[in-house]
C-alpha positions in Angstrom: 191.3 -70.1 122.7 193.0 -67.7 120.3 196.8 -67.2 119.9 198.0 -64.3 121.9 201.1 -62.3 123.1 200.9 -60.9 126.5 203.4 -58.3 127.9 202.9 -55.7 130.5 206.0 -53.7 131.4 204.4 -51.3 133.9 205.9 -51.6 137.4 203.1 -51.4 140.0 204.0 -49.9 143.4 201.0 -50.6 145.6 200.2 -49.6 149.2 200.3 -46.9 151.9 202.6 -43.9 151.4 204.0 -45.2 148.1 203.6 -41.8 146.6 206.7 -40.8 148.6 208.8 -43.0 146.4 208.0 -41.1 143.2 211.2 -39.2 143.0 213.3 -42.3 143.4 211.3 -44.1 140.7 211.9 -41.3 138.2 215.6 -41.0 139.0 217.5 -42.5 136.1 214.5 -42.4 133.8 214.4 -38.6 133.4 216.0 -35.4 134.6 213.3 -32.8 133.8 209.7 -33.7 134.3 206.3 -32.4 133.2 204.1 -32.7 136.2 200.6 -33.0 134.8 197.4 -33.0 137.0 193.9 -31.7 137.1 192.5 -29.0 139.4 193.2 -28.1 143.0 192.2 -31.4 144.7 195.7 -32.7 144.9 196.8 -29.5 146.6 193.9 -29.6 149.1 194.7 -33.2 150.1 198.4 -32.6 150.5 199.4 -34.9 147.7 200.9 -32.1 145.6 203.3 -31.3 148.3 204.3 -34.9 148.9 205.0 -35.4 145.2 206.9 -32.2 144.6 208.9 -32.6 147.8 209.9 -36.1 146.6 210.9 -34.8 143.2 213.0 -32.0 144.8 214.6 -34.5 147.2 215.7 -36.6 144.2 217.1 -33.5 142.4 214.5 -33.7 139.7 213.5 -30.4 138.0 209.8 -30.1 137.0 207.4 -27.9 135.0 203.7 -28.0 135.8 200.7 -28.4 133.6 197.4 -28.3 135.4 193.9 -28.4 133.9 193.3 -32.1 133.0 189.6 -32.6 133.0 187.1 -35.5 132.4 187.1 -36.4 128.7 190.6 -34.9 128.2 190.9 -32.2 125.5 193.2 -32.0 122.5 193.8 -28.3 123.2 195.4 -29.1 126.6 197.5 -31.9 124.9 198.8 -29.4 122.4 199.7 -27.0 125.2 201.6 -29.8 127.0 203.5 -30.7 123.8 204.7 -27.1 123.4 205.7 -26.9 127.1 207.7 -30.1 126.8 209.5 -29.0 123.6 210.2 -25.5 125.0 211.6 -26.9 128.3 213.3 -30.0 127.0 211.2 -32.3 129.1 212.2 -36.0 129.1 209.7 -37.5 131.4 206.0 -37.0 132.1 204.4 -37.6 135.5 200.6 -37.8 135.6 199.1 -37.3 139.0 195.3 -38.1 138.9 192.9 -40.4 137.2 192.4 -41.5 133.6 192.0 -38.0 132.2 195.4 -36.8 133.4 197.0 -40.1 132.4 195.4 -40.2 128.9 196.4 -36.6 128.1 199.9 -37.3 129.5 200.2 -40.2 127.1 199.0 -38.1 124.2 201.6 -35.4 125.1 204.3 -38.2 125.3 203.7 -39.3 121.7 203.1 -35.8 120.4 206.4 -34.3 121.5 208.7 -36.2 119.1 206.2 -36.3 116.3 206.5 -33.7 113.4 202.8 -33.8 112.6 199.5 -33.2 114.4 199.1 -35.5 117.5 195.5 -36.1 116.5 196.8 -38.2 113.6 197.4 -41.0 116.1 193.8 -40.8 117.3 192.4 -40.5 113.8 194.2 -43.5 112.5 196.4 -41.6 110.2 199.7 -42.4 111.9 201.3 -44.9 114.2 203.5 -43.8 117.1 207.2 -44.6 116.7 208.6 -43.0 119.8 207.4 -41.4 123.0 208.6 -39.7 126.2 208.2 -42.1 129.2 205.2 -41.6 131.4 204.9 -42.4 135.2 201.7 -42.2 137.2 200.5 -41.5 140.7 196.9 -42.7 140.6 194.2 -40.9 142.6 191.0 -42.2 140.8 190.6 -46.0 140.2 188.5 -46.2 137.1 190.0 -46.0 133.7 192.8 -48.5 134.1 195.1 -46.3 132.1 197.8 -46.6 134.8 198.8 -50.0 133.2 197.3 -49.9 129.8 198.7 -49.0 126.3 195.6 -46.9 125.5 194.7 -43.2 125.6 191.4 -41.5 124.7 191.2 -37.8 123.9 188.4 -35.5 122.8 188.9 -33.1 119.9 186.9 -29.9 120.6 186.4 -29.2 116.9 183.6 -31.6 115.8 183.3 -33.0 119.3 185.2 -36.2 118.4 186.3 -38.6 121.1 188.8 -41.2 119.8 191.4 -43.6 121.2 194.8 -44.8 120.3 196.8 -47.9 121.2 200.6 -48.2 121.5 202.9 -50.1 123.8 205.0 -47.0 123.8 202.5 -45.2 126.0 202.2 -47.9 128.7 203.4 -46.2 131.9 206.8 -47.3 133.0 205.6 -47.3 136.6 202.3 -46.6 138.5 202.0 -45.8 142.2 198.7 -47.0 143.7 198.0 -45.9 147.3 194.3 -46.7 148.2 194.5 -43.9 150.8 194.6 -41.3 148.1 191.1 -42.3 147.1 189.5 -41.6 150.5 188.3 -38.1 149.6 186.7 -39.0 146.2 183.1 -37.9 145.9 180.7 -40.8 145.9 179.6 -40.1 142.3 183.2 -40.3 141.1 183.7 -43.5 143.0 180.6 -45.0 141.5 181.5 -43.9 138.0 184.9 -45.5 138.5 183.3 -48.8 139.4 181.1 -48.7 136.3 184.1 -47.9 134.1 186.2 -50.8 135.4 183.3 -53.2 135.2 182.7 -52.1 131.6 186.4 -52.8 130.8 185.8 -56.4 132.0 182.4 -56.8 130.2 183.9 -55.7 126.9 186.3 -58.7 127.3 183.9 -61.1 128.9 181.2 -61.0 126.1 183.0 -63.0 123.4 182.2 -65.7 121.0 185.6 -67.3 121.5 185.3 -70.8 123.1 187.5 -72.6 125.6 188.5 -69.6 127.6 187.7 -71.0 131.0 190.6 -69.4 132.8 190.0 -65.8 131.6 186.2 -66.3 132.1 186.9 -67.1 135.7 189.3 -64.2 136.1 186.7 -61.8 134.6 184.0 -63.2 136.8 186.2 -63.0 140.0 187.2 -59.4 139.2 183.6 -58.4 138.6 182.4 -60.0 141.8 185.2 -58.2 143.7 184.0 -54.8 142.4 180.3 -55.7 143.0 181.1 -56.6 146.6 183.5 -53.7 147.5 182.1 -50.7 145.6 179.0 -50.4 148.0 181.4 -50.8 150.9 183.6 -47.9 150.0 180.5 -45.8 149.3 179.4 -46.4 152.9 182.8 -46.4 154.5 185.0 -44.0 152.6 188.1 -44.8 154.6 187.9 -48.6 154.5 191.4 -49.3 153.3 190.9 -52.9 152.5 187.8 -52.3 150.3 189.5 -49.3 148.6 192.5 -51.5 147.9 190.3 -54.3 146.4 188.6 -51.8 144.1 191.9 -50.0 143.1 193.7 -53.2 142.2 190.6 -54.5 140.3 190.5 -51.4 138.2 194.1 -52.0 137.1 193.6 -55.7 136.4 190.4 -54.9 134.4 192.4 -53.0 131.8 196.0 -54.2 131.8 195.5 -56.8 129.1 195.4 -59.9 131.2 191.7 -60.5 131.0 191.4 -60.6 127.2 194.3 -63.0 126.6 193.2 -65.7 124.1 189.8 -64.2 123.4 188.3 -61.8 120.9 186.9 -58.8 122.8 184.1 -56.4 121.8 184.3 -52.7 122.6 181.1 -51.6 120.9 179.7 -50.1 124.1 182.7 -48.0 124.5 182.5 -46.8 120.9 178.9 -45.8 121.5 179.5 -44.1 124.8 182.4 -42.1 123.4 179.9 -40.3 121.2 177.7 -39.5 124.2 180.4 -38.1 126.4 182.0 -36.2 123.4 178.8 -34.3 122.8 177.4 -34.0 126.3 180.6 -34.1 128.4 179.1 -36.6 130.8 181.3 -38.8 133.0 182.5 -41.8 131.0 181.5 -44.3 133.8 178.0 -42.8 134.0 177.6 -43.1 130.2 178.7 -46.7 130.3 176.2 -47.5 133.0 173.5 -46.3 130.5 174.9 -47.9 127.4 175.9 -51.3 128.6 172.4 -52.6 129.8 170.9 -51.3 126.5 173.6 -53.1 124.5 173.0 -56.3 126.5 169.3 -56.2 125.8 170.0 -55.7 122.1 172.6 -58.4 121.6 171.9 -61.1 124.2 170.1 -63.5 121.7 173.3 -63.6 119.6 174.8 -65.9 122.3 172.2 -66.6 125.0 174.5 -69.2 126.7 177.1 -66.6 127.5 174.6 -64.3 129.1 173.2 -67.2 131.1 176.7 -68.0 132.3 177.2 -64.3 133.2 173.9 -64.2 135.2 174.6 -67.5 137.1 178.3 -66.9 137.8 178.4 -63.2 138.4 175.0 -62.4 139.8 174.1 -65.8 141.4 170.9 -66.1 139.4 169.2 -69.4 139.8 169.3 -71.3 136.4 166.0 -71.6 134.7 166.5 -74.8 132.6 163.1 -74.6 131.0 163.6 -71.0 129.8 167.3 -70.0 129.7 166.4 -66.6 128.3 164.7 -65.6 131.5 168.0 -66.3 133.3 169.9 -64.2 130.8 167.4 -61.3 131.2 167.6 -61.5 135.0 171.4 -61.1 134.7 170.9 -57.9 132.6 168.3 -56.6 135.1 170.7 -57.2 138.0 173.4 -55.4 136.2 171.1 -52.4 135.7 169.9 -52.4 139.3 173.5 -52.5 140.6 174.4 -49.4 138.6 171.2 -47.7 139.9 172.0 -48.9 143.4 175.4 -47.2 143.5 173.8 -43.9 142.4 174.4 -44.0 138.6 172.0 -43.1 135.8 170.7 -46.1 133.7 168.9 -44.1 131.0 169.8 -41.2 128.8 166.8 -39.2 130.2 168.4 -39.4 133.7 171.4 -37.6 132.3 169.0 -35.0 130.7 169.8 -36.3 127.2 166.9 -36.6 124.7 166.7 -38.2 121.3 167.6 -35.1 119.3 171.1 -36.3 118.4 170.9 -40.1 118.4 171.2 -40.2 114.6 174.3 -38.0 114.8 175.9 -40.2 117.4 175.2 -43.4 115.5 176.7 -41.8 112.4 179.8 -40.7 114.2 180.3 -44.0 116.0 180.3 -45.9 112.6 182.2 -43.3 110.6 179.0 -42.3 108.7 178.1 -46.0 108.3 181.4 -47.0 106.8 182.4 -49.3 109.7 180.8 -51.6 112.2 181.3 -51.7 115.9 182.1 -54.7 118.1 182.8 -58.4 117.6 180.3 -60.2 119.9 177.7 -58.9 117.3 178.7 -56.7 114.5 176.7 -53.4 114.8 176.0 -51.2 111.9 174.7 -47.6 112.1 171.1 -48.7 112.5 172.0 -51.1 115.3 173.8 -48.3 117.1 170.8 -46.0 116.7 168.5 -48.8 118.1 170.7 -49.3 121.1 170.7 -45.6 121.8 166.9 -45.7 121.5 166.8 -48.5 124.0 168.9 -46.4 126.3 166.4 -43.5 126.3 
């Protein structure tokens, strides 16, 4: 096990009608709020009225910024920064899923910064201060509600990049599973894939003696595998929704990668797909992860065997462990397919025309490698994308 420091300061408020507490939670943390959300869905469901009434009841002024969309855009982030500066905003409330939360985080670090907020995503600067962010979660998927991460897409050049800073970890997140009842099935399925990918990026490690976090990863994966099909068949099954929602937070709050070296190559590859083709992140991960697994499993067959046996209940083939490993990969693929997700690029109507471009962007024109489970150069990334066709 590796040395580690673990700290998660996000207060989680979980359960029915918890969104009604949002005004009380912000009180004392901010006096003027940027209310950031996506389209009209929170108004159709009545959530918008609940949140704004709670803010008004607590005497909190707010300014709105709608328009958050999947693969959040730098242009909207810059608009939010200007609004915050012009209105002396001192707190940002994101109501939505990962896109609203990630762009809220970007706005939070951009407001006090003299330069271009993209500097944080391009690795040119490190955040020194940020406006506090709170969350009312409506889409369990990204795990951004309790993470120190944010991913944004720059329209010019179609670049999708992430940043990390403890300053952007939300001060609180409100999680009411009832708010997910109206999610379309495809969005629910993409969310399941996204949170599973967050766990898999941590699970596939070469670090030894990590039994506890192995079991935590496996248990969280099995919880998603069990409950995602239930919520797709019973949209208002509170208990199944609650299991999925909490699993999504645990998947990306930092606990599961304590003491181990994680990977993140698949995310790096998928970011290039969704940056260019604007596909749902979870759908892209359902395509990339099986291809990555097929490409790298021989690097540590025993870990893939463990994954197959413990997560998918594959019967161990002692004479040919590789068959066990490959069966685990196949069951992963079939799970994604079974919940309605694509498992090839062709299923997303993506051909092979820009594979070279994506491999080049992912590796900074071949200057860097991706991942830690197996270091991937530009050619490796290209070959994985070919496998995903």
